[in-house]
N, C-alpha and C positions, 0 to 999 in steps of 0.2 A: 302491547299496543304501540303502534308507531306514534311518534310525537304529533300532537295536533295543535294548531295555532289557537290562540285565544279567540280570535274572530270566528273560526270554524267551530270551536267548542260552544261559543255562545249561540251560534246559529243552530247547532245540534240541539241544545237545550230548548230553544224556542220551538223547534220542530216537535218537541215532546208535548207541546201545549201550554207551556208556562209563559204568562204574559209579561212578567217582570224577570229579567235576566241580567246578572252582573257578575264580574269576576272579583274575587276577594283573596287577599294574601294575609296570612297570619304569621306572626313571628315564631321562632322556635319555641317549642314547649308551651305554646298558648293553651289556655284552658277555658272552657265555657261550662260553668256549673249547670246542674239540671235546669232545663227551661222547656218551654213549649212555643209553638207557632200556631196561629189560627187556621192555617191552611197547609196542604201538602207542600213540602219543600223537597228539592233534589239538589244534590251536590255532585258535580262531575270533576274528579280530581285531575289536575294538570301536572302538578309536581309535588313532591313531599309525601308525607303520610298523615292520615286522618283516622283517628280512633274514636269509635262511638260506643256508648253504653246506654241501655234502656233500663234505668234503675228500678222502675216499677215491675219489670219483667224478671230481671235477674241482675242485681247490683254488682255481681262479681264477674259477669260475662262482658268482655270487651272485644270488639272486632276492629282490626286495623286494615285500612285500604290504601292503595297506592295509585299511581298514574293510570288513568283509563277507567277507574272504577266509578260506578254510579251508586250513590247512596240516597234512597228515598226515605223520608221521615214523614209518617202519616200526620195529618192535622191533629193538634192537641195531644200528641204523644210526648211524654217527658223523655228527654235525652240529654246526655252529657258528652262533651267532646274535648279531645286533647289533640294537639298537633305534634308531629314528630320533631326530631332533633334538628332538622333543616327547615322547619316551618312547613307551610302548605299553601299552595295556590289552587283555587278551585272555582268553578262556575256554579253559581247558585241560581236556581229557578224557583220562583214563588208564584 
């Protein structure tokens, strides 16, 4: 995928129907332990790597995504997230 500006990425996520949209950057190797969100969330990766696991489905299965990937997490689904060695910048839609 060609590089997309933060502004264009945020507009794209809004076009998917998410009323709250913002860009977030995590430090290298950041980790979010298993947690849930009350509504559907999406993550559009701008740079770096984002690895997600759904521990209630298969605690040993992890998927890693890079720039251009869209990751949707259903409402109330437990998920755990790790960032890559260079951190990760992504647009979140809630």
